[in-house]
Every structure is written in C-alpha cells, then in structure tokens.
C-alpha positions in Angstrom: 226.6 161.9 206.0 224.8 165.2 206.0 224.0 166.8 209.4 220.3 166.9 208.6 220.1 163.2 207.9 222.0 162.5 211.1 219.5 164.6 213.1 216.5 162.7 211.6 218.2 159.4 212.3 218.9 160.4 215.9 215.4 161.5 216.5 214.0 158.2 215.1 216.4 156.2 217.4 215.3 158.2 220.4 211.6 157.8 219.6 212.0 154.1 219.2 213.9 153.8 222.5 211.3 155.8 224.3 208.5 153.7 222.9 210.3 150.5 223.9 210.9 151.9 227.4 207.2 152.8 227.8 206.0 149.3 226.6 208.4 147.5 228.9 207.1 149.4 231.9 203.4 148.4 231.4 201.5 145.2 232.5 202.3 142.1 230.6 199.6 140.8 228.2 197.1 138.3 229.8 197.9 134.6 229.2 195.7 132.8 226.7 192.6 131.2 228.3 192.6 127.4 228.2 189.1 126.0 227.6 188.7 122.5 229.0 186.6 120.1 227.0 183.3 119.0 228.7 183.4 115.5 230.1 182.2 112.9 227.7 178.6 111.6 228.5 178.4 107.9 228.9 175.7 106.4 226.7 174.2 103.1 226.0 172.4 101.9 222.8 168.7 101.4 223.4 166.2 99.7 221.1 163.5 102.3 220.1 160.7 102.5 217.6 161.9 103.9 214.4 158.4 104.9 213.3 155.0 105.2 215.0 153.8 101.7 215.8 150.0 101.2 216.4 148.7 98.6 218.8 148.3 95.2 217.2 151.0 95.7 214.5 153.5 93.0 214.0 157.0 94.5 214.3 159.3 94.4 211.3 163.0 95.1 211.3 162.4 98.4 209.7 160.2 99.5 212.6 163.1 99.4 215.1 166.5 100.9 215.5 169.3 101.4 218.1 169.6 104.8 219.6 172.3 106.2 221.9 170.7 107.0 225.2 172.3 108.6 228.4 173.3 105.6 230.5 172.3 107.3 233.8 168.7 107.8 232.6 168.1 104.6 230.7 165.3 102.7 232.4 166.0 99.1 233.4 163.0 97.8 231.5 164.3 98.9 228.1 166.2 96.6 225.7 169.9 97.6 225.9 172.3 96.4 223.2 175.0 95.6 225.8 172.6 93.2 227.5 170.8 91.9 224.4 173.1 92.2 221.3 170.5 90.4 219.2 167.6 92.4 220.7 166.4 93.8 217.3 166.3 90.4 215.6 164.6 88.8 218.7 162.0 91.5 218.9 161.1 91.4 215.2 157.8 89.5 214.8 156.4 90.5 218.2 153.0 92.2 218.4 152.6 95.6 220.0 150.2 95.4 222.9 149.9 99.3 222.9 151.0 102.2 220.8 154.7 103.2 220.4 155.7 106.6 219.2 158.8 107.1 217.0 161.9 107.3 219.2 160.1 105.7 222.2 162.1 102.9 223.9 160.7 99.4 223.3 159.7 97.7 226.5 159.2 93.9 226.7 156.0 94.1 228.7 154.4 96.0 225.9 155.1 93.2 223.4 153.5 89.8 222.8 155.0 86.8 221.1 152.0 85.4 219.4 153.7 82.3 217.9 151.4 82.3 214.9 148.2 83.1 216.9 146.0 86.1 216.2 146.2 89.4 218.0 143.0 89.0 220.0 144.0 85.7 221.5 147.4 87.1 222.3 146.1 90.1 224.3 143.3 88.2 226.0 144.1 87.6 229.7 144.4 84.0 230.9 141.1 82.5 231.9 139.1 85.1 229.9 137.0 84.7 226.8 136.3 87.0 223.9 132.7 87.0 222.8 131.2 89.2 220.1 127.6 90.5 220.3 125.6 92.2 217.6 125.2 96.0 217.9 123.5 98.7 215.7 125.9 100.2 213.3 124.3 103.6 213.9 125.2 103.3 217.6 121.7 102.9 218.8 122.8 100.0 221.1 126.3 101.3 221.8 125.9 104.9 223.3 125.7 106.6 220.0 129.0 105.0 218.8 131.0 106.7 221.6 132.0 103.4 223.1 135.6 102.8 222.2 137.9 99.7 222.7 139.1 99.4 226.3 136.0 101.3 227.6 133.9 99.7 230.4 130.2 99.0 229.9 127.1 97.6 231.4 125.2 95.1 229.3 121.4 95.6 229.2 119.0 92.9 227.9 115.7 94.0 226.5 113.1 91.3 225.8 109.4 90.5 225.5 107.8 89.0 228.6 105.6 86.3 227.1 103.9 85.4 230.3 102.7 88.9 231.2 101.8 89.5 227.5 99.6 86.5 227.4 97.8 87.2 230.7 97.3 90.9 230.1 96.5 91.0 226.5 99.2 93.5 225.8 102.9 93.3 224.8 105.1 93.7 227.8 108.7 94.4 227.3 111.3 94.2 230.0 114.9 95.4 230.4 117.5 94.3 232.9 121.2 94.8 233.5 122.7 91.4 233.3 126.4 92.2 233.5 128.3 95.4 234.6 131.8 96.8 234.3 132.7 94.7 231.3 135.7 95.6 229.2 135.2 96.2 225.4 138.0 94.6 223.4 136.9 95.8 220.0 134.2 97.5 218.1 133.8 95.9 214.7 137.4 95.1 213.8 138.8 98.2 215.5 140.9 97.4 218.6 141.9 101.0 219.3 141.1 104.6 218.6 142.8 105.5 215.3 143.9 109.0 214.2 142.1 110.8 217.0 138.8 109.2 216.0 136.3 109.6 218.8 133.4 107.6 217.3 133.8 103.9 216.3 131.0 102.1 214.6 130.6 98.5 213.7 128.2 95.6 213.6 129.7 93.8 216.6 131.3 94.5 219.9 133.8 92.0 221.3 133.7 91.8 225.1 136.1 90.3 227.6 134.2 87.8 229.7 134.7 84.9 232.1 133.5 81.5 230.8 130.3 81.8 232.9 129.6 85.3 231.6 130.2 84.1 228.0 127.5 81.4 228.5 125.1 84.0 229.9 125.7 86.5 227.1 125.3 83.9 224.4 121.9 82.8 225.8 120.8 86.4 226.4 121.5 87.3 222.8 119.3 84.5 221.6 116.2 85.6 223.6 116.5 89.3 223.5 118.4 92.4 222.3 121.6 93.5 224.0 122.6 97.1 224.5 125.8 98.6 225.9 125.7 101.4 228.5 129.0 103.3 228.8 130.4 103.5 232.3 132.3 106.5 233.7 136.1 106.3 233.7 135.9 107.1 237.4 134.3 103.8 238.4 135.9 101.7 235.7 138.2 100.0 238.3 135.3 98.9 240.5 134.7 95.2 240.9 132.2 93.6 238.6 128.7 93.3 239.9 127.0 90.0 240.1 124.5 89.3 237.3 121.1 90.8 238.1 118.0 88.7 238.0 115.6 91.0 239.8 113.7 92.9 237.1 112.2 95.5 239.5 110.3 98.3 237.8 111.9 97.8 234.4 108.8 96.6 232.6 107.4 98.5 229.6 103.8 98.0 228.4 103.1 98.3 224.7 99.5 99.1 223.7 97.8 96.8 221.2 94.5 97.4 219.6 94.2 100.7 221.4 93.8 99.1 224.8 96.4 99.4 227.6 96.6 97.5 230.8 98.9 98.2 233.7 101.6 95.6 234.1 101.9 94.2 237.6 105.3 94.8 239.2 107.5 91.8 239.9 
C-alpha cells in the first residue's frame, strides 16, 4: 500500500478513536421518561333526558337515554342503571311535573304516573280542587295578561249592590277581595310559560282551591264579575287570608239620569 494511503488511514483511525474517547467521557444520555396513565374514573349510568321535555309531556322511550356519570357526583335521587336496570322502560309513560333540559338527570319526584288520568288531576295536590273562572282574553281581568301559571293572585269580585241601588235611585257597584294568595294552575290551556313567552292570554283561568273555596268562587261568579290581582313573588309563601266579607269603602256610585247621590258606607 502506498505511504500516502497509509497516512490517510492512520489519521482516520486516530480521529475515530479520539471521538470515541471524548464521547465515553461525557454524561450518559437521560433515561426515557415513563408517563403513567391517569387513574380510570369510576362511572355509573344515569337516566337523563335525551331532549328538552316540557312540563305536562308524557315521556316516550325516545325522550330518555342512559348516560355515563361520575359515580362520586351522581345524586342519590337520580335513576341509576345499577339499581334500576329497567328504569327506562318503567319511566316511559310518566308525565313530567316540570321541565327537563336535554342531558338533565331524571328524578322520580319530578314525574307522575297518571294511570290514564289527565295531567291536571295528576298535578293537583290531595284535597284540592281545580276550578276555572272566566277572564277577559285581552287581560282586562288578569293583570293585562301578565299572570302566568304558578303565579299567586287575589280574587276580586265586582257586583251591583241591588239594595243600595233601589234605595238611592242610582246604580251602586261594589268590589271586594274574596280570596287571597291563590295559585293559578293554568291560563286557557297553558300550564306553563312556553318559549320565553311573558304574556299568556285565554278565556279561563284555572285556580287551585279547597272545596270550600271552590263553592265560594262558583257562587261569586254567578252573581258578579271576577278579576285576578297579581301578587308579588315576595309574599307568595304567606298563608292564605280568610275570605273577606267586610266591603268597607269599596263602593262605586254610577250616575243615572244625570243625578248622583252619595252612597252610605257600610
């Protein structure tokens, strides 16, 4: 072999040896990092609304579905598949007592098994009666139509006082609050506010009454006109007042033939 080639080969061998020596004297490469898998979250299947369900709707199988829910945060009141394997089938046919939003867990206390009865009789508390009264569709007797289902109202009766009218020669009209803090079940056939609607009109208002109140309202409607006065939400939980019989200063004198006469107070 020629001397020149031997020299080049020698230089290459020396360079490789020097490089190997330098690399062996450095820090070793870091070990690969091992990433541990996160712990598996324990879940439980919960029955939820598959779609938005309005109050009063009869639930169908397509309205419900099972959804995996973190077991630690699943409320006790929901329907769990581990406890009720046939929960979907058993819940189908129930009536929603209130709205459900899609994905919201189904709770038994918000459902009613009507067993063929209507929704109104299903939501009516035990011992109470539902009585409908006539109202003005323009809202003249229902606070301009701003009274919605589940609001609380006072019931005012307006009527002509025949005795005072005969003795005074003028028409005397009276008004009195006969019941207070009464729950409105429905306006017309609407039992809830729908699609953000803030005004509900109808020809009737269905009220939640005791049997005695139902008799009083039925009679009052025959001998006068009934109007609803909307109560503040702040005092909606107050106890119902007893029916009022004292008319006080609520009389109204209507002039006939251009002659007016003051009505004596009762």
